[in-house]
Structure formats: C-alpha cells, structure tokens
N, C-alpha and C positions, 0 to 999 in steps of 0.2 A: 734373087730368084723367087722368093716367096711374095715379094711385092708385085712382081709381074704376074704371078699366078692369081693374085687377088686384085688385079687392075689398080695397083697403087693405093689400095685401101690398107693403111698402116695398122689399124685396129684389127682387121680380119687376119692380116698376115701375122701379127704378134700373137693373136689368139691361137692360130693354127700351129705356130712354132712352139708354143708352150703346152700343147695338149698331147698326152700320150696317144700314140697311134698304133693300131694293131699291125699295120703294114710295116712298122719299124720295130716289131717285137715288143710293143708296149712302151717304147721309149719316146721321149719328146724330140722333135726335130732339132730344137736348139741345143739339147744335150749331146747331139751327135755331130758337133762341129769340131771336136778336138783331134780326131784322126782323119787321115785322108780316106780311109776305107768307109768310115761312118758318114763322112761328108758326101762321099760318092753315092751312098745308099739314099741319102736325103735328096740329092740332086736328081738321081734316077727316078725317085718317087714323084718329084715335082714334074719332071719331064713326062712321066706316064699320065699324071693327072691333067696336064696341059693338052695332051693328045688323045685322051680318052682310052688309053691302053692300061688296063688294070691288072693284067696277069703277066 
C-alpha cells in the first residue's frame, strides 16, 4: 500500500513507513503492523492520503 502511495518509489515508501507520524499518535507506520487494529489505522491513513481526505 505504501509503495502504491509513493508510485513504487521504494526509498520514499521505506522512509515514510519508518518516520513517526502525528496522524498515528507519533508512532511509525511500520511499528503498527502487529495488530489488526493498528494495521487498519495505517491502511486508513494511506487511503486518506491517496484521496486527499485528511480529517
């Protein structure tokens, strides 16, 4: 999903996945892949970023 968000730019996707994001409560997206709830939060954020809906 992150690759699609960054048009298959592996470096950009990796950087985004490893940076703490305020939209995720200061957690990194990659750290939020261990539970379905956290993964869903990351997937929802990616969806909002892809469509330009930020709230």
